[in-house]
N, C-alpha and C positions, 0 to 999 in steps of 0.2 A: 476714414476709417481705412487703414491698407488692407486688400484682400488677403486671403488665407496663405496663399502664396507667397506672398510679398512679407507676410509676417513669422512664416517659417525661415526664408532667405536671411531676414534679418537675425531671427532668432540664431542661427549655424554661425553668422557673422560675430553676433556677438560672443557667441561659444568659443570660436578661433581666437577672439583676441584675450581670452584668460590665458592660453597657452604662454607659461613664462616658467624660468628656474623659481621665482619666487611662490610659485603655485604648485611645485614640484614634479614640473616637466622637465622633459632633457634638455631645452632651448629656449630662448626668448625669441618670438616671433614678434620680427619689426613693422611687417606690413598685414594687413588684412584688408582685401579689395573685393567688389564684386563685378564680375564681369569686365575684368581688367586685363586685357590679353597682352599687354606689352614687357618685353623684357623689362626687368629692373636692374638699376646698378646693386654692386656688390653691397654698399652702404646700408641699402633698405631689404637685404637678406638675413636670413630667411623669410619667406614673405608667403603668404596663402592667399588664392585667388578661388574664389568660390562663383558656379556657374548653373543655373539651374536650367538644364538643358530640356527637357522633356516631362510634359504632365499626362500621361496616358490615363486617358479616360475610357473607363470601359464603355459598350454602346448604350445597355441601359444602365439608368440610374438603381438607386438598392432600394426604391420603394419609398412612400412620404415624401416625394419631392428631395429627395436626397440622394448625391454621387458621391462613390470611393473615387479615390487618387490616387496615382503613384507617380510622385516626382521624383525623377533624375537628377540629381546634382552631383555636380563634379568638384570635389573640393584637392585643387591643386598646390603644391609644394614647392617654390621653386628658391633652390639652394644655390649657395654662393661655391665658387672655383672650390675652395680648400676643404668644400662636406666630403668628407670620409661615407663610406656604405653604410657603415656600423651606423655612422648618426643619422643619415639619411634614412635608414630603417627605423630608427629610434623617434624619429619624429613624426613619419607616418603612424606610429605606433602611438603618438601623442595624440593626434587627431581623433583617432579611434577612440580612445580613451576619453576626452573629452567628449564625443559625440555620445557615447557611452552611458556617461553620469547623467543624462535625462534625455533619452530618445524619443520621448513624447513632445521636448522644447514645451516646458508647461501646457500639457496638453493640445496643443496645438495639430499633433500628429496623433495617429493611435499605434503606429511602430515604425521604427526605424531600422534599416540591413544594409550594412557594407555590401557587397556586392564584388569590389574588384580594390585593390590596392597593387598597385605599378611602382618601380622604379624607373624611368627613362634617362638612357643614355646619351651624353653629348659625343658621338663618336669621332668628331675632328681632335677633340681635348681630350678623348680619354678619360672624362669624369662623369659621375652621374648630376645634371642639372635638374631635373623634376622629377617629381613623384604625385601620385594620386590617389585618391580614396575617391571611390564610386558609391554613393548613396543612395537607397530604393525609400524615399519618405514617404509612408501610407496616409493618408488624411481623408478627411469628410467633409462636404460642403454640401449647400443647399444644390437644388440640379442644376442652375443656370450660374453658378457661383465657380470663381478659381479660388 
């Protein structure tokens, strides 16, 4: 069985795959990858790329052989060249809405909080090319587990 950190990443990936117009979101996500940092072709966009960057481990456990974790996750959204700033903001909003549907990911975590929502321009082409939501996912494991 996968460790809890992997289960959380898998749950985020599954949740991002639900973003579609059929599910009342503003766009249809075409690609959802974990740790795929390459630029995608326009026919694969919009795309979501998930990266679990840092798992902060407090110096002491919480007692009883347990430990709290704060997993920093970046949910990057890559846009096609004709995406407007309004559409980009709506799609970032869709990501937040999807996460907020169950911020515990079926009790894998005890809390999830967004900390950053960015739009990143492609200065050379004068367009928005990327956005990101940064999440802090709070969860608990055994003292020596991820």
